[in-house]
N, CA, C and O atoms as CSV, one atom per row, in Angstrom:
chain,resi,resn,atom,element,x,y,z
A,1,MET,N,N,-45.666,6.227,25.885
A,1,MET,CA,C,-45.593,5.175,24.899
A,1,MET,C,C,-46.427,5.335,23.692
A,1,MET,O,O,-47.596,5.717,23.747
A,2,ARG,N,N,-45.808,5.036,22.600
A,2,ARG,CA,C,-46.635,5.157,21.269
A,2,ARG,C,C,-46.394,3.789,20.637
A,2,ARG,O,O,-45.461,3.057,20.969
A,3,THR,N,N,-47.289,3.498,19.715
A,3,THR,CA,C,-47.280,2.384,18.880
A,3,THR,C,C,-47.505,2.850,17.431
A,3,THR,O,O,-48.465,3.584,17.197
A,4,TYR,N,N,-46.695,2.474,16.471
A,4,TYR,CA,C,-46.786,2.931,14.975
A,4,TYR,C,C,-46.788,1.699,14.130
A,4,TYR,O,O,-46.119,0.714,14.442
A,5,PRO,N,N,-47.595,1.752,12.980
A,5,PRO,CA,C,-47.375,0.726,11.979
A,5,PRO,C,C,-46.033,1.073,11.305
A,5,PRO,O,O,-45.703,2.240,11.092
A,6,VAL,N,N,-45.221,-0.063,10.957
A,6,VAL,CA,C,-43.989,0.160,10.354
A,6,VAL,C,C,-43.850,-0.852,9.190
A,6,VAL,O,O,-44.668,-1.753,9.003
A,7,SER,N,N,-42.729,-0.638,8.404
A,7,SER,CA,C,-42.354,-1.752,7.425
A,7,SER,C,C,-40.891,-1.974,7.669
A,7,SER,O,O,-40.097,-1.033,7.710
A,8,THR,N,N,-40.531,-3.264,7.835
A,8,THR,CA,C,-39.102,-3.567,7.900
A,8,THR,C,C,-38.571,-4.321,6.615
A,8,THR,O,O,-39.198,-4.254,5.558
A,9,ALA,N,N,-37.488,-4.983,6.728
A,9,ALA,CA,C,-36.817,-5.489,5.590
A,9,ALA,C,C,-37.539,-6.624,4.823
A,9,ALA,O,O,-38.044,-7.576,5.417
A,10,LYS,N,N,-37.567,-6.480,3.456
A,10,LYS,CA,C,-38.131,-7.425,2.682
A,10,LYS,C,C,-37.514,-8.779,2.893
A,10,LYS,O,O,-38.159,-9.821,2.775
A,11,ASN,N,N,-36.107,-8.719,3.243
A,11,ASN,CA,C,-35.192,-9.934,3.388
A,11,ASN,C,C,-35.322,-10.442,4.806
A,11,ASN,O,O,-34.681,-11.447,5.116
A,12,GLY,N,N,-36.056,-9.871,5.653
A,12,GLY,CA,C,-36.325,-10.388,7.009
A,12,GLY,C,C,-35.289,-9.741,7.956
A,12,GLY,O,O,-34.676,-8.709,7.683
A,13,ALA,N,N,-35.153,-10.464,9.117
A,13,ALA,CA,C,-34.252,-9.941,10.213
A,13,ALA,C,C,-32.760,-10.540,9.928
A,13,ALA,O,O,-32.600,-11.647,9.414
A,14,GLY,N,N,-31.787,-9.765,10.282
A,14,GLY,CA,C,-30.439,-10.226,10.216
A,14,GLY,C,C,-29.554,-8.929,10.347
A,14,GLY,O,O,-29.946,-7.779,10.148
A,15,GLU,N,N,-28.371,-9.298,10.694
A,15,GLU,CA,C,-27.374,-8.256,11.004
A,15,GLU,C,C,-26.129,-8.074,9.971
A,15,GLU,O,O,-25.382,-7.096,9.968
A,16,GLN,N,N,-26.044,-9.135,9.139
A,16,GLN,CA,C,-24.854,-9.049,8.179
A,16,GLN,C,C,-24.781,-7.983,7.264
A,16,GLN,O,O,-25.809,-7.715,6.640
A,17,MET,N,N,-23.593,-7.212,7.032
A,17,MET,CA,C,-23.357,-6.278,5.991
A,17,MET,C,C,-23.744,-6.788,4.736
A,17,MET,O,O,-23.393,-7.908,4.365
A,18,GLY,N,N,-24.524,-5.951,3.983
A,18,GLY,CA,C,-24.920,-6.360,2.550
A,18,GLY,C,C,-26.142,-7.416,2.624
A,18,GLY,O,O,-26.509,-7.951,1.578
A,19,SER,N,N,-26.676,-7.675,3.659
A,19,SER,CA,C,-27.869,-8.623,3.690
A,19,SER,C,C,-29.086,-7.958,3.247
A,19,SER,O,O,-29.887,-8.647,2.614
A,20,GLY,N,N,-29.348,-6.792,3.461
A,20,GLY,CA,C,-30.669,-6.047,3.222
A,20,GLY,C,C,-31.629,-6.417,4.259
A,20,GLY,O,O,-32.833,-6.239,4.077
A,21,CYS,N,N,-31.136,-6.955,5.406
A,21,CYS,CA,C,-32.021,-7.376,6.576
A,21,CYS,C,C,-32.096,-6.203,7.499
A,21,CYS,O,O,-31.267,-5.294,7.465
A,22,THR,N,N,-33.206,-6.246,8.406
A,22,THR,CA,C,-33.349,-5.334,9.563
A,22,THR,C,C,-32.676,-5.978,10.721
A,22,THR,O,O,-33.049,-7.078,11.130
A,23,PRO,N,N,-31.558,-5.229,11.332
A,23,PRO,CA,C,-30.854,-5.785,12.411
A,23,PRO,C,C,-31.701,-5.800,13.778
A,23,PRO,O,O,-32.447,-4.871,14.090
A,24,ARG,N,N,-31.516,-6.905,14.529
A,24,ARG,CA,C,-32.142,-7.113,15.726
A,24,ARG,C,C,-31.398,-6.613,16.919
A,24,ARG,O,O,-30.209,-6.314,16.800
A,25,GLY,N,N,-32.043,-6.497,18.106
A,25,GLY,CA,C,-31.333,-6.287,19.324
A,25,GLY,C,C,-31.445,-4.779,19.777
A,25,GLY,O,O,-32.234,-3.948,19.327
A,26,GLN,N,N,-30.488,-4.594,20.768
A,26,GLN,CA,C,-30.418,-3.226,21.435
A,26,GLN,C,C,-29.694,-2.327,20.547
A,26,GLN,O,O,-28.587,-2.622,20.096
A,27,HIS,N,N,-30.424,-1.005,20.231
A,27,HIS,CA,C,-29.731,-0.014,19.590
A,27,HIS,C,C,-30.030,1.323,20.294
A,27,HIS,O,O,-30.748,1.352,21.293
A,28,VAL,N,N,-29.514,2.351,19.804
A,28,VAL,CA,C,-29.791,3.666,20.268
A,28,VAL,C,C,-29.980,4.542,18.988
A,28,VAL,O,O,-29.457,4.276,17.906
A,29,VAL,N,N,-30.764,5.589,19.225
A,29,VAL,CA,C,-30.836,6.686,18.232
A,29,VAL,C,C,-29.464,7.508,18.337
A,29,VAL,O,O,-29.267,8.207,19.332
A,30,ARG,N,N,-28.518,7.424,17.313
A,30,ARG,CA,C,-27.356,7.858,17.410
A,30,ARG,C,C,-27.323,9.370,16.873
A,30,ARG,O,O,-26.595,10.176,17.452
A,31,ILE,N,N,-28.115,9.775,15.752
A,31,ILE,CA,C,-28.164,10.926,15.031
A,31,ILE,C,C,-29.597,11.202,14.599
A,31,ILE,O,O,-30.268,10.265,14.164
A,32,LYS,N,N,-30.111,12.424,14.691
A,32,LYS,CA,C,-31.417,12.910,14.220
A,32,LYS,C,C,-31.103,13.857,13.112
A,32,LYS,O,O,-30.295,14.780,13.215
A,33,ILE,N,N,-31.841,13.549,11.972
A,33,ILE,CA,C,-31.538,14.352,10.761
A,33,ILE,C,C,-32.830,14.844,10.257
A,33,ILE,O,O,-33.777,14.062,10.168
A,34,GLY,N,N,-32.944,16.130,9.906
A,34,GLY,CA,C,-34.057,16.700,9.167
A,34,GLY,C,C,-35.050,17.480,10.060
A,34,GLY,O,O,-36.244,17.551,9.768
A,35,ALA,N,N,-34.516,18.066,11.162
A,35,ALA,CA,C,-35.421,18.604,12.192
A,35,ALA,C,C,-36.317,19.720,11.623
A,35,ALA,O,O,-37.496,19.771,11.975
A,36,SER,N,N,-35.834,20.570,10.802
A,36,SER,CA,C,-36.652,21.760,10.438
A,36,SER,C,C,-37.182,21.501,8.973
A,36,SER,O,O,-37.781,22.430,8.429
A,37,CYS,N,N,-37.014,20.338,8.306
A,37,CYS,CA,C,-37.378,20.115,6.992
A,37,CYS,C,C,-38.834,19.953,6.812
A,37,CYS,O,O,-39.531,19.487,7.714
A,38,PRO,N,N,-39.323,20.330,5.653
A,38,PRO,CA,C,-40.811,20.146,5.390
A,38,PRO,C,C,-41.223,18.586,5.254
A,38,PRO,O,O,-40.421,17.735,4.869
A,39,VAL,N,N,-42.400,18.341,5.568
A,39,VAL,CA,C,-42.889,16.822,5.390
A,39,VAL,C,C,-42.649,16.560,3.951
A,39,VAL,O,O,-42.937,17.409,3.107
A,40,GLY,N,N,-42.113,15.374,3.632
A,40,GLY,CA,C,-41.886,14.984,2.310
A,40,GLY,C,C,-40.508,15.350,1.710
A,40,GLY,O,O,-40.289,15.077,0.530
A,41,THR,N,N,-39.575,15.951,2.466
A,41,THR,CA,C,-38.422,16.292,2.116
A,41,THR,C,C,-37.636,14.973,1.687
A,41,THR,O,O,-37.689,13.975,2.406
A,42,VAL,N,N,-36.856,14.992,0.419
A,42,VAL,CA,C,-36.233,13.819,0.127
A,42,VAL,C,C,-34.708,13.912,0.464
A,42,VAL,O,O,-34.045,14.929,0.263
A,43,PHE,N,N,-34.216,12.747,0.999
A,43,PHE,CA,C,-32.893,12.686,1.650
A,43,PHE,C,C,-32.249,11.694,0.698
A,43,PHE,O,O,-32.872,10.727,0.261
A,44,VAL,N,N,-30.908,11.972,0.369
A,44,VAL,CA,C,-29.956,10.999,-0.393
A,44,VAL,C,C,-28.732,11.197,0.290
A,44,VAL,O,O,-28.215,12.310,0.388
A,45,GLY,N,N,-28.173,10.005,0.837
A,45,GLY,CA,C,-26.960,10.178,1.590
A,45,GLY,C,C,-26.994,10.959,2.825
A,45,GLY,O,O,-26.005,11.538,3.274
A,46,ARG,N,N,-28.235,10.965,3.406
A,46,ARG,CA,C,-28.544,11.713,4.739
A,46,ARG,C,C,-28.435,13.230,4.425
A,46,ARG,O,O,-28.287,14.031,5.348
A,47,ARG,N,N,-28.505,13.623,3.155
A,47,ARG,CA,C,-28.543,15.204,2.959
A,47,ARG,C,C,-29.910,15.507,2.175
A,47,ARG,O,O,-30.266,14.800,1.232
A,48,ALA,N,N,-30.599,16.531,2.599
A,48,ALA,CA,C,-31.841,16.952,1.881
A,48,ALA,C,C,-31.416,17.436,0.475
A,48,ALA,O,O,-30.467,18.191,0.260
A,49,THR,N,N,-32.301,16.865,-0.522
A,49,THR,CA,C,-31.907,17.084,-1.830
A,49,THR,C,C,-32.532,18.420,-2.428
A,49,THR,O,O,-32.233,18.807,-3.558
A,50,GLY,N,N,-33.428,19.108,-1.591
A,50,GLY,CA,C,-34.144,20.110,-2.055
A,50,GLY,C,C,-35.445,19.812,-2.712
A,50,GLY,O,O,-36.233,20.698,-3.044
A,51,GLU,N,N,-35.660,18.475,-2.900
A,51,GLU,CA,C,-36.947,18.058,-3.466
A,51,GLU,C,C,-37.965,17.712,-2.340
A,51,GLU,O,O,-37.637,17.356,-1.208
A,52,ILE,N,N,-39.211,17.856,-2.780
A,52,ILE,CA,C,-40.332,17.314,-1.959
A,52,ILE,C,C,-40.945,16.226,-2.792
A,52,ILE,O,O,-41.079,16.328,-4.012
A,53,TYR,N,N,-41.322,15.153,-2.071
A,53,TYR,CA,C,-41.612,13.889,-2.693
A,53,TYR,C,C,-43.048,14.279,-3.331
A,53,TYR,O,O,-43.855,14.994,-2.736
A,54,SER,N,N,-43.277,13.706,-4.653
A,54,SER,CA,C,-44.478,13.711,-5.269
A,54,SER,C,C,-44.625,12.479,-6.312
A,54,SER,O,O,-43.631,11.854,-6.679
A,55,THR,N,N,-45.859,12.189,-6.739
A,55,THR,CA,C,-45.911,11.162,-7.600
A,55,THR,C,C,-45.105,11.450,-8.973
A,55,THR,O,O,-44.551,10.565,-9.625
A,56,GLU,N,N,-45.121,12.650,-9.268
A,56,GLU,CA,C,-44.327,13.031,-10.479
A,56,GLU,C,C,-42.874,12.755,-10.345
A,56,GLU,O,O,-42.258,12.319,-11.317
A,57,LEU,N,N,-42.278,12.977,-9.205
A,57,LEU,CA,C,-40.884,12.740,-8.816
A,57,LEU,C,C,-40.770,11.339,-8.723
A,57,LEU,O,O,-39.708,10.868,-9.130
A,58,ALA,N,N,-41.645,10.539,-8.267
A,58,ALA,CA,C,-41.537,9.104,-8.159
A,58,ALA,C,C,-41.639,8.447,-9.524
A,58,ALA,O,O,-40.985,7.421,-9.716
A,59,ASP,N,N,-42.360,8.920,-10.436
A,59,ASP,CA,C,-42.411,8.459,-11.804
A,59,ASP,C,C,-41.041,8.831,-12.515
A,59,ASP,O,O,-40.525,8.065,-13.329
A,60,GLN,N,N,-40.516,9.972,-12.183
A,60,GLN,CA,C,-39.212,10.270,-12.822
A,60,GLN,C,C,-38.004,9.521,-12.336
A,60,GLN,O,O,-37.048,9.408,-13.104
A,61,PHE,N,N,-37.957,8.979,-11.089
A,61,PHE,CA,C,-37.094,8.213,-10.398
A,61,PHE,C,C,-37.616,6.905,-9.846
A,61,PHE,O,O,-37.513,6.632,-8.650
A,62,PRO,N,N,-38.159,6.126,-10.703
A,62,PRO,CA,C,-38.764,4.759,-10.191
A,62,PRO,C,C,-37.992,3.814,-9.393
A,62,PRO,O,O,-38.567,2.977,-8.697
A,63,GLU,N,N,-36.621,3.905,-9.460
A,63,GLU,CA,C,-35.709,3.001,-8.772
A,63,GLU,C,C,-35.226,3.555,-7.439
A,63,GLU,O,O,-34.476,2.857,-6.756
A,64,ARG,N,N,-35.606,4.775,-7.017
A,64,ARG,CA,C,-35.110,5.249,-5.768
A,64,ARG,C,C,-35.900,4.533,-4.614
A,64,ARG,O,O,-37.087,4.209,-4.645
A,65,ASP,N,N,-35.019,4.354,-3.605
A,65,ASP,CA,C,-35.517,3.948,-2.227
A,65,ASP,C,C,-35.755,5.233,-1.486
A,65,ASP,O,O,-34.814,5.866,-1.010
A,66,TRP,N,N,-36.949,5.607,-1.388
A,66,TRP,CA,C,-37.215,6.995,-0.872
A,66,TRP,C,C,-37.178,7.039,0.623
A,66,TRP,O,O,-37.915,6.378,1.355
A,67,ILE,N,N,-36.223,7.904,1.024
A,67,ILE,CA,C,-36.093,8.327,2.449
A,67,ILE,C,C,-36.576,9.707,2.625
A,67,ILE,O,O,-35.980,10.643,2.091
A,68,LEU,N,N,-37.626,9.877,3.347
A,68,LEU,CA,C,-38.335,11.104,3.414
A,68,LEU,C,C,-38.460,11.529,4.675
A,68,LEU,O,O,-38.518,10.720,5.601
A,69,THR,N,N,-38.520,12.939,4.880
A,69,THR,CA,C,-39.098,13.809,5.959
A,69,THR,C,C,-38.136,13.821,7.220
A,69,THR,O,O,-37.709,14.910,7.602
A,70,ARG,N,N,-37.774,12.649,7.889
A,70,ARG,CA,C,-36.948,12.678,9.006
A,70,ARG,C,C,-36.115,11.353,8.995
A,70,ARG,O,O,-36.517,10.340,8.424
A,71,ILE,N,N,-34.921,11.433,9.668
A,71,ILE,CA,C,-34.202,10.233,9.737
A,71,ILE,C,C,-33.573,10.068,11.111
A,71,ILE,O,O,-32.885,10.970,11.588
A,72,LEU,N,N,-33.813,8.874,11.781
A,72,LEU,CA,C,-33.310,8.597,13.008
A,72,LEU,C,C,-32.217,7.508,12.760
A,72,LEU,O,O,-32.534,6.341,12.529
A,73,TRP,N,N,-30.991,7.907,12.813
A,73,TRP,CA,C,-29.947,6.838,12.429
A,73,TRP,C,C,-29.473,6.053,13.657
A,73,TRP,O,O,-29.034,6.572,14.684
A,74,LEU,N,N,-29.619,4.703,13.423
A,74,LEU,CA,C,-29.408,3.877,14.604
A,74,LEU,C,C,-27.961,3.355,14.740
A,74,LEU,O,O,-27.305,3.123,13.724
A,75,ARG,N,N,-27.437,3.161,16.010
A,75,ARG,CA,C,-26.289,2.608,16.305
A,75,ARG,C,C,-26.607,1.321,17.241
A,75,ARG,O,O,-27.354,1.365,18.218
A,76,GLY,N,N,-25.947,0.212,16.802
A,76,GLY,CA,C,-26.069,-1.013,17.612
A,76,GLY,C,C,-25.261,-0.877,18.971
A,76,GLY,O,O,-24.252,-0.187,19.118
A,77,CYS,N,N,-25.811,-1.568,19.831
A,77,CYS,CA,C,-25.174,-1.574,21.201
A,77,CYS,C,C,-24.469,-2.931,21.599
A,77,CYS,O,O,-23.764,-3.026,22.603
A,78,GLU,N,N,-24.710,-3.932,20.759
A,78,GLU,CA,C,-24.299,-5.212,21.175
A,78,GLU,C,C,-23.037,-5.682,20.309
A,78,GLU,O,O,-23.197,-6.078,19.155
A,79,HIS,N,N,-21.754,-5.621,20.922
A,79,HIS,CA,C,-20.549,-5.918,20.223
A,79,HIS,C,C,-20.790,-7.263,19.596
A,79,HIS,O,O,-21.343,-8.161,20.231
A,80,GLY,N,N,-20.378,-7.411,18.349
A,80,GLY,CA,C,-20.495,-8.738,17.582
A,80,GLY,C,C,-21.902,-9.110,17.166
A,80,GLY,O,O,-22.092,-10.084,16.438
A,81,LYS,N,N,-22.763,-8.453,17.555
A,81,LYS,CA,C,-24.232,-8.821,17.198
A,81,LYS,C,C,-24.773,-7.708,16.143
A,81,LYS,O,O,-25.193,-8.012,15.027
A,82,ASN,N,N,-24.707,-6.401,16.633
A,82,ASN,CA,C,-25.092,-5.329,15.757
A,82,ASN,C,C,-24.185,-4.143,15.832
A,82,ASN,O,O,-24.550,-3.031,15.449
A,83,ARG,N,N,-22.954,-4.396,16.348
A,83,ARG,CA,C,-22.055,-3.165,16.478
A,83,ARG,C,C,-20.642,-3.779,16.123
A,83,ARG,O,O,-20.256,-4.847,16.599
A,84,LEU,N,N,-19.981,-3.086,15.332
A,84,LEU,CA,C,-18.531,-3.325,14.876
A,84,LEU,C,C,-18.536,-4.423,13.851
A,84,LEU,O,O,-19.485,-5.188,13.685
A,85,GLY,N,N,-17.392,-4.449,13.165
A,85,GLY,CA,C,-17.170,-5.624,12.137
A,85,GLY,C,C,-18.241,-5.698,11.073
A,85,GLY,O,O,-18.782,-4.705,10.586
A,86,GLU,N,N,-18.516,-7.000,10.738
A,86,GLU,CA,C,-19.521,-7.052,9.559
A,86,GLU,C,C,-21.020,-7.102,9.887
A,86,GLU,O,O,-21.891,-7.521,9.125
A,87,VAL,N,N,-21.216,-6.575,11.228
A,87,VAL,CA,C,-22.675,-6.622,11.750
A,87,VAL,C,C,-23.003,-5.163,12.226
A,87,VAL,O,O,-23.957,-4.991,12.984
A,88,ASP,N,N,-22.272,-4.159,11.820
A,88,ASP,CA,C,-22.452,-2.858,12.494
A,88,ASP,C,C,-23.678,-2.180,11.890
A,88,ASP,O,O,-23.741,-1.959,10.681
A,89,THR,N,N,-24.635,-1.857,12.725
A,89,THR,CA,C,-25.854,-1.232,12.226
A,89,THR,C,C,-25.551,0.151,11.720
A,89,THR,O,O,-26.143,0.571,10.726
A,90,MET,N,N,-24.652,0.886,12.359
A,90,MET,CA,C,-24.550,2.240,11.837
A,90,MET,C,C,-23.736,2.376,10.551
A,90,MET,O,O,-23.968,3.256,9.722
A,91,ARG,N,N,-22.752,1.446,10.423
A,91,ARG,CA,C,-22.065,1.367,9.144
A,91,ARG,C,C,-22.895,0.790,7.968
A,91,ARG,O,O,-22.548,0.923,6.794
A,92,ARG,N,N,-23.964,0.171,8.344
A,92,ARG,CA,C,-25.024,-0.339,7.387
A,92,ARG,C,C,-25.989,0.788,6.950
A,92,ARG,O,O,-26.818,0.620,6.055
A,93,TYR,N,N,-25.842,1.901,7.606
A,93,TYR,CA,C,-26.860,3.014,7.374
A,93,TYR,C,C,-28.238,2.531,7.592
A,93,TYR,O,O,-29.063,2.649,6.686
A,94,ILE,N,N,-28.538,2.021,8.676
A,94,ILE,CA,C,-29.929,1.580,9.107
A,94,ILE,C,C,-30.619,2.701,9.815
A,94,ILE,O,O,-30.144,3.118,10.872
A,95,TYR,N,N,-31.703,3.219,9.308
A,95,TYR,CA,C,-32.493,4.281,9.819
A,95,TYR,C,C,-33.932,3.830,10.151
A,95,TYR,O,O,-34.430,2.795,9.709
A,96,ILE,N,N,-34.527,4.669,10.939
A,96,ILE,CA,C,-36.016,4.778,11.053
A,96,ILE,C,C,-36.365,6.047,10.255
A,96,ILE,O,O,-35.936,7.133,10.647
A,97,HIS,N,N,-37.035,5.964,9.283
A,97,HIS,CA,C,-37.345,7.142,8.412
A,97,HIS,C,C,-38.726,7.140,7.812
A,97,HIS,O,O,-39.459,6.152,7.870
A,98,GLY,N,N,-39.054,8.252,7.246
A,98,GLY,CA,C,-40.396,8.334,6.513
A,98,GLY,C,C,-40.226,7.868,5.098
A,98,GLY,O,O,-39.109,7.798,4.584
A,99,CYS,N,N,-41.289,7.561,4.489
A,99,CYS,CA,C,-41.444,6.951,3.129
A,99,CYS,C,C,-42.670,7.426,2.467
A,99,CYS,O,O,-43.520,8.056,3.098
A,100,PRO,N,N,-42.794,7.137,1.185
A,100,PRO,CA,C,-44.132,7.591,0.646
A,100,PRO,C,C,-45.354,7.002,1.245
A,100,PRO,O,O,-45.423,5.797,1.486
A,101,ASP,N,N,-46.365,7.871,1.502
A,101,ASP,CA,C,-47.573,7.278,2.244
A,101,ASP,C,C,-48.290,6.154,1.425
A,101,ASP,O,O,-49.158,5.482,1.981
A,102,THR,N,N,-47.974,5.946,0.201
A,102,THR,CA,C,-48.530,4.860,-0.708
A,102,THR,C,C,-47.858,3.551,-0.309
A,102,THR,O,O,-48.392,2.499,-0.663
A,103,GLU,N,N,-46.811,3.531,0.347
A,103,GLU,CA,C,-45.994,2.318,0.642
A,103,GLU,C,C,-46.735,1.440,1.773
A,103,GLU,O,O,-47.135,2.007,2.789
A,104,PRO,N,N,-46.884,0.299,1.626
A,104,PRO,CA,C,-47.776,-0.500,2.703
A,104,PRO,C,C,-46.879,-0.561,4.008
A,104,PRO,O,O,-45.648,-0.583,4.021
A,105,MET,N,N,-47.721,-0.583,5.094
A,105,MET,CA,C,-47.147,-0.690,6.419
A,105,MET,C,C,-47.491,-1.994,6.929
A,105,MET,O,O,-48.526,-2.509,6.505
A,106,GLY,N,N,-46.757,-2.633,7.805
A,106,GLY,CA,C,-47.038,-4.036,8.220
A,106,GLY,C,C,-46.706,-5.087,7.270
A,106,GLY,O,O,-47.142,-6.231,7.401
A,107,VAL,N,N,-45.876,-4.697,6.231
A,107,VAL,CA,C,-45.509,-5.612,5.176
A,107,VAL,C,C,-44.050,-5.478,4.931
A,107,VAL,O,O,-43.647,-4.355,4.627
A,108,PRO,N,N,-43.288,-6.349,5.008
A,108,PRO,CA,C,-41.765,-6.291,4.876
A,108,PRO,C,C,-41.497,-5.844,3.444
A,108,PRO,O,O,-41.826,-6.535,2.480
A,109,ALA,N,N,-40.894,-4.675,3.341
A,109,ALA,CA,C,-40.581,-4.094,1.984
A,109,ALA,C,C,-39.288,-3.194,1.857
A,109,ALA,O,O,-38.921,-2.726,0.779
A,110,SER,N,N,-38.679,-3.008,2.970
A,110,SER,CA,C,-37.509,-1.992,2.987
A,110,SER,C,C,-36.234,-2.843,2.664
A,110,SER,O,O,-36.263,-4.073,2.642
A,111,HIS,N,N,-35.196,-2.153,2.433
A,111,HIS,CA,C,-33.771,-2.689,2.267
A,111,HIS,C,C,-33.049,-2.868,3.563
A,111,HIS,O,O,-31.835,-3.067,3.545
A,112,GLY,N,N,-33.714,-2.812,4.692
A,112,GLY,CA,C,-33.219,-3.019,5.915
A,112,GLY,C,C,-33.670,-1.926,7.008
A,112,GLY,O,O,-33.658,-2.180,8.212
A,113,CYS,N,N,-34.030,-0.803,6.525
A,113,CYS,CA,C,-34.394,0.256,7.454
A,113,CYS,C,C,-35.807,-0.041,8.000
A,113,CYS,O,O,-36.456,-1.000,7.583
A,114,ILE,N,N,-36.258,0.795,8.929
A,114,ILE,CA,C,-37.589,0.722,9.429
A,114,ILE,C,C,-38.275,1.994,8.926
A,114,ILE,O,O,-37.974,3.127,9.299
A,115,ARG,N,N,-39.344,1.652,7.934
A,115,ARG,CA,C,-40.017,2.806,7.395
A,115,ARG,C,C,-41.287,3.073,8.172
A,115,ARG,O,O,-41.937,2.182,8.718
A,116,MET,N,N,-41.592,4.328,8.187
A,116,MET,CA,C,-42.885,4.795,8.820
A,116,MET,C,C,-43.582,5.847,7.969
A,116,MET,O,O,-42.979,6.433,7.069
A,117,ARG,N,N,-44.886,6.084,8.269
A,117,ARG,CA,C,-45.636,7.181,7.651
A,117,ARG,C,C,-44.884,8.444,8.163
A,117,ARG,O,O,-44.255,8.544,9.217
A,118,ASN,N,N,-45.083,9.410,7.178
A,118,ASN,CA,C,-44.356,10.766,7.394
A,118,ASN,C,C,-44.899,11.395,8.705
A,118,ASN,O,O,-44.112,11.886,9.515
A,119,THR,N,N,-46.189,11.383,8.913
A,119,THR,CA,C,-46.853,12.135,10.069
A,119,THR,C,C,-46.315,11.426,11.281
A,119,THR,O,O,-46.018,12.073,12.285
A,120,ASP,N,N,-46.177,10.097,11.224
A,120,ASP,CA,C,-45.640,9.284,12.438
A,120,ASP,C,C,-44.140,9.564,12.705
A,120,ASP,O,O,-43.750,9.685,13.866
A,121,ILE,N,N,-43.381,9.659,11.767
A,121,ILE,CA,C,-41.903,9.856,11.938
A,121,ILE,C,C,-41.686,11.245,12.500
A,121,ILE,O,O,-40.804,11.445,13.334
A,122,VAL,N,N,-42.479,12.212,12.054
A,122,VAL,CA,C,-42.334,13.614,12.559
A,122,VAL,C,C,-42.667,13.597,14.161
A,122,VAL,O,O,-41.965,14.193,14.978
A,123,GLU,N,N,-43.752,12.887,14.482
A,123,GLU,CA,C,-44.172,12.842,15.925
A,123,GLU,C,C,-42.989,12.220,16.648
A,123,GLU,O,O,-42.501,12.795,17.621
A,124,LEU,N,N,-42.507,11.048,16.197
A,124,LEU,CA,C,-41.525,10.190,16.936
A,124,LEU,C,C,-40.212,11.057,16.988
A,124,LEU,O,O,-39.588,11.128,18.047
A,125,PHE,N,N,-39.800,11.695,15.896
A,125,PHE,CA,C,-38.612,12.554,15.929
A,125,PHE,C,C,-38.726,13.573,16.936
A,125,PHE,O,O,-37.734,13.893,17.591
A,126,ASP,N,N,-39.945,14.159,17.134
A,126,ASP,CA,C,-39.987,15.268,18.130
A,126,ASP,C,C,-40.053,14.728,19.588
A,126,ASP,O,O,-39.759,15.433,20.553
A,127,LEU,N,N,-40.458,13.425,19.690
A,127,LEU,CA,C,-40.475,12.798,21.004
A,127,LEU,C,C,-39.175,12.185,21.577
A,127,LEU,O,O,-39.043,11.960,22.780
A,128,VAL,N,N,-38.255,11.936,20.683
A,128,VAL,CA,C,-36.985,11.246,21.244
A,128,VAL,C,C,-35.726,12.196,21.016
A,128,VAL,O,O,-35.692,13.160,20.251
A,129,GLU,N,N,-34.766,11.764,21.780
A,129,GLU,CA,C,-33.442,12.569,21.825
A,129,GLU,C,C,-32.398,11.558,21.205
A,129,GLU,O,O,-32.692,10.362,21.186
A,130,SER,N,N,-31.278,11.959,20.732
A,130,SER,CA,C,-30.176,11.209,20.480
A,130,SER,C,C,-29.736,10.418,21.833
A,130,SER,O,O,-29.583,11.010,22.901
A,131,GLY,N,N,-29.576,9.216,21.698
A,131,GLY,CA,C,-29.343,8.283,22.928
A,131,GLY,C,C,-30.531,7.549,23.265
A,131,GLY,O,O,-30.451,6.620,24.067
A,132,THR,N,N,-31.571,7.853,22.762
A,132,THR,CA,C,-32.934,6.950,23.087
A,132,THR,C,C,-32.691,5.530,22.770
A,132,THR,O,O,-32.192,5.227,21.686
A,133,PRO,N,N,-33.019,4.625,23.661
A,133,PRO,CA,C,-32.827,3.198,23.354
A,133,PRO,C,C,-33.948,2.806,22.325
A,133,PRO,O,O,-35.054,3.342,22.392
A,134,VAL,N,N,-33.630,1.809,21.318
A,134,VAL,CA,C,-34.418,1.237,20.490
A,134,VAL,C,C,-34.228,-0.314,20.497
A,134,VAL,O,O,-33.182,-0.805,20.072
A,135,PHE,N,N,-35.197,-1.045,20.960
A,135,PHE,CA,C,-35.016,-2.466,20.845
A,135,PHE,C,C,-35.829,-2.984,19.596
A,135,PHE,O,O,-37.027,-2.736,19.463
A,136,ILE,N,N,-35.083,-3.734,18.674
A,136,ILE,CA,C,-35.728,-4.362,17.519
A,136,ILE,C,C,-36.006,-5.767,17.743
A,136,ILE,O,O,-35.031,-6.481,17.978
A,137,GLU,N,N,-37.077,-6.259,17.715
A,137,GLU,CA,C,-37.311,-7.679,17.914
A,137,GLU,C,C,-37.565,-8.259,16.778
A,137,GLU,O,O,-38.141,-7.590,15.920
A,138,PRO,N,N,-37.193,-9.652,16.495
A,138,PRO,CA,C,-37.527,-10.333,15.317
A,138,PRO,C,C,-38.958,-10.389,14.937
A,138,PRO,O,O,-39.302,-10.976,13.911
């Protein structure tokens, strides 16, 4: 068992498409992305851009929502709550992912995803397999 500091949605908990909220309930890790990428790898649309995060890059693109290092893409397990229709976690592109180490943890700040420190997401990524259960509490 491990415990990590995280940051969840600035808009709070919720499942609705377009809400910018972190979905609650039972999920599984559906897809793991970034296994052999260097720490700080930048992802856009779940694809490595070839960039490594830096303050210079952040200054160049101040509006980016930085998805770094590894991605654990979540799929909801509860029909009508976080799976299918207007509440589908996977179609909302909700991930557990790395973020800049300057971002606060324990403070709601994301657009719905669960943000982690880069060293923590590497450790977690290596510990879990696709299909691993994830329960998100409010």
